[in-house]
N, C-alpha and C positions, 0 to 999 in steps of 0.2 A: 216619613216616617215609615216603619218597614209595616208589610203587611202582617207581619205576629206578633203584632206589639202587647197583644191582649193576653196571649200568649204567654209571651215573656213574663211580664209582670206574673198572672198568674202562679207561675209554674218556680218564679227567680230564686225562693228559697226554701224551697218543697223538697222537704227528704229523700222523698220519691224519683227526682229527678233521674230519668237517664243520662249514664256516666259510658261513654265510650272514646275510645282512644280515636284523637284525630288521626292517626297513620290506617285506620280501615277505612276514613273515606278516599285515603289517597288509594288505596288497593283498587274498593269497587267504581273509583272515578275510571281507574287503567283499566278495566275491563271494559266501561261502555265507552271509553275513548278506542280503544282496538275494536268494539263492535262498528264503528261507526267512521273508523279510518284505516284500512290495511297497512299504512305505512307505520302506524305506531308498533314501533319497541322498546324494550324494557331490557335494561342491562342493572345487573345487580352485582355487589362485590360480599358474596358469600354470606349475608344477612337474609335471605330471601321473607322467614318468618317474620321476621324481626319487623321488615321492614312493608312488609304486607305485599311486597311484589310477588311474592308469591303466588297471589290471587293470579295473577296473571298469566302467570306460566302456565298455571293447571288448568286456562282457559285456550292460550294462544303459545304452548311451549313451543311451536319452531318458529316465534317473534321473543323467545324470551334466551338473554345473553346469560352466562355467569361466567365472570371474567374472574373471580376466585378476589383475593385480598390484592389487589393493586388496584388502587384508586386512580392512578398518576394515567394507567395501561388503558385504563376504563375508560377514561376523557375524552384519552385523543382517539380510542374507537368510536365514541359517543359524537367528536367532530367530523370525524369519516363521514359515519351514516348519515349527518345532518346533510352534507354536502353532495350525498350522494339523493337525498329525495325522502329521508326516512326522519321520523318523529321520534327521538330516542329520548327517552325519561331514565336517567339516570338515579341510582336506587341507593342509598348507604347511611351511616351516622353522620350527624352535619359536623364533629370533630373531623372524619376525617374526609367531606366534602362540601364543602368549599375548604375545609381545614388543612387538608393535608397535599389536594392537588390544585392549588389555589392558580398556580402557573401555567398549569397547560387548560385551566378555565379562563385564562388570561389571553391566553395566543390563540389555541386549536378552537375557544368557543368566543371569546367576544370579540377578537380583533378578526375576525370570519363572518361575524353576525353570524352564526351559526343556529339552526333553531332545535339547540339545545332545550331540554327540561331538567335541573338540575333540583333533587330533592335532598334534603338533611331531614335525615328524623334524630330522634332523641335530643330533639333543640333543648335547652334551658337548664335550670337543677331539677327541676323535676324528674329528672332521667332516676335520680332516685340514691341505692345504694350502691351505683357504680362508681360514684365519686366525680370529682373533678376532673378525670383524665378524658374523660363521657361527655360531659357537661356543655357543649357549644354554648357560649357566650356571646359570641364575634362576629357569628356566620353573616349577620345583617349590615355589621358594617365595612366588612371586606367585599359582598357582593355588592352594594347600592355604591360603592364607589366605582365599578367596572361601566365602562361605555355603554346606554343601550339594556345594560341590565335589568329585566324587572322583577320587583322582590317581592313576595306573597307570603304573609303567616295569617291563616284563616283561624277563625276563634271555636269551629267545632268540627266534629267528623263530618258534616251536611255541607256546614260550609268549604272544608276541605277537599270534596266531592268536587262541588260547583269548581272551585281552584282548579282542580286537575283538570278540568273539560276544558276548563276556560284557557286554560296553559296548551292544552294540545291544541287550541283552532287558533290562537295567537302564535303569529308569524316571527320568531326570535326569542333570542336565550331567558328565558325565565329562572327563578329560583326561588323551591314554594318549601319552605323550614313545617316541620311539625312536631308534637309532642310524644313521647312515651305511654304515660300514663293516663288513663283514662279518667275524661273528662269532663262536663255538665254538657250535656246537648239541648240548648236553648233556643238555637232557632228552628225553620222550620222548612219546607220544599219551597215555600212561595215567597220566602227573605230573599228580596233583589241579592244581586252578586254579582260586579262587571269590575274588570282589571283597572281598578285608575278613579273608583268610585266609593268614597268611603260611606257608609251608612251611618245615619242618627238614629241610635236605638234607645236614647228616652232625649227629650226636651230640657232645657233648664235657663234660669234665669244668675245665680249667679258664680257657676264657676261651670269648665268644660272639661270631661275626663276623655281625651284620646287614648286609647289603649289597642293592642293588636294579641292574637293567639288567643288561648284559651285562660288570660287575665282579665278578658273582657267580662266575662263572668262575673270575676269578684270586682269589676269593677261596678257593673252593673249593682251587686249588692250593698258596695258601698255605696253606691248614691241612693240606696232604698233605707242605710240606717243611718246617710243625712237629712234624709227628709224629715225623718223625726228630728231632728236637733233645728228645724228649722232650714235647711241649706238647700237649695234647689238647683240638683244637679243634672248639666244634661251630661251624654254618654256615646259617644264617636266609635265604631269599630271600625280601627283605619288599618283595613287586611292589607290595603296596598300599600307598604311603602315609597316602593318606585315604580310608578311616578306618584308622587301624594298630591289625590285630591287638595290642592290647595285652596281650593273657592271654599269647600265645606269647612276647612279649617280655620279660614281666614274670617270665615262668618260667625265660626262660633267663638271666636277672638273679640270681635269687634262687638259681638252679644253679650256675651259674659265677663268679659276680663281681666279673665283668670284662666290657669290652665295650667292641667293634673296629664302626666303623662304616663300611661302605664303600661310596661314589655319584661317577658322573662329574659332578659339580654345585659348585656354593659349599656348604663346610658351614654356612654361616650361613644360616638359615631351610632348608635342603634336609632331607635325610631323617633324617641326623643329628641335625640342629636337634628335628626333631618324635620322635624315640627320644627323644632328652634330656630334654624336655616329659614324655615318661611317664613315665618311670625318676625322675627328679626329685621327681613328686609318690606314686609308690608303691615304689620301691626303687632309692634313692642308690646308686649303684656306680661305680668308677673307670671311665671312657669315654674312647677316644680315637678323632680323629673322620681316615678319609683322606677327600680329596675337595680340592677347589682352596678353597687357605688364604688366603682376599681376592684372589685377582690372575686377570689376564685370560689368555685363551687367548691360545695363538701360532701361527704357519703353522709347519708339518712334517709329517712322515708319520705316521698316527696313531699307531702303538704305539712310536715314539719322544718322542710329545707323554705319553702315557699313563706312559711311563717317566718323563721328565722331571720330571712335576707329581708324584710317589709316590704313582699309581695301582697301578702294576703289583706283580707277585707279591711282590716284595725290596722295596717301600714296606710293603706289609700286613703282609708277615713283623716287619717296625722295632716298627710300628705295636702287634704282638699281643706282642712281648716289653715293648713299654716298660709297657704296662698290667699287664702280668704283674706288674712288680717294681712297681706300685702298690698292690698287693692288700695 
């Protein structure tokens, strides 16, 4: 159980809870990683402010490379820098990377086991008015299938900073996704984070929600709401989609005998699919998946889209109630 459980429960439904874009944690993490290791370099494809990589540029201008809108070339350059001993962080929108340059990731990074850190900003429908062209909903699927690739989806800005620092220390390719919109900050500096180790944010007896990214907050809020209906719900922050923390996932399935996965991504090939793969081999139980159900995004306000596509608290509540009936 996380050290900040009391903080979580106390502030969970507070209207005064602080909201910060997860990308801010990325920028802060880059600066700290750069101070710790002179080999950390950052590349960006003409959107330094939006990805928050510009925060690193201001502190370490000599270790920042602006490649322009050339994501394929940027990934090839990053692969070369990694093979020369640098620790490159590649920064752009997830629809462009890994979306546009998957082949370069596969060949220049994956097949060389290059120490490149790939970041996909503006992931999910919460990108909002930019619409389906800028809403990355497939990035987990196309990165987790690459051999040796670590895939991370932190839940808030504090955890994103921790994930960025952990990625810098890890030897090998890492994909880190984060959102555009300001989202609740509900973890603390004391909340544990380690690659490959899911965190149990809430214990439950009837069903377990396994979530990643900012929707972990919605999952906790849904669990609180369901508790008033007499349904005891556990919540797991599954920030590392690959390698999956199989022990924690299997233990939860054995204890509650029902699972709901929650992600701001296509359920096909996403985190939910990864959880289902683990449980199909080890502990088959009823599963419901909250996420994009084989559909494109739309243009709209972030919260409006979250609700429209069933990713909000009410959508999660319905999925939990449905899976409980299947036990």
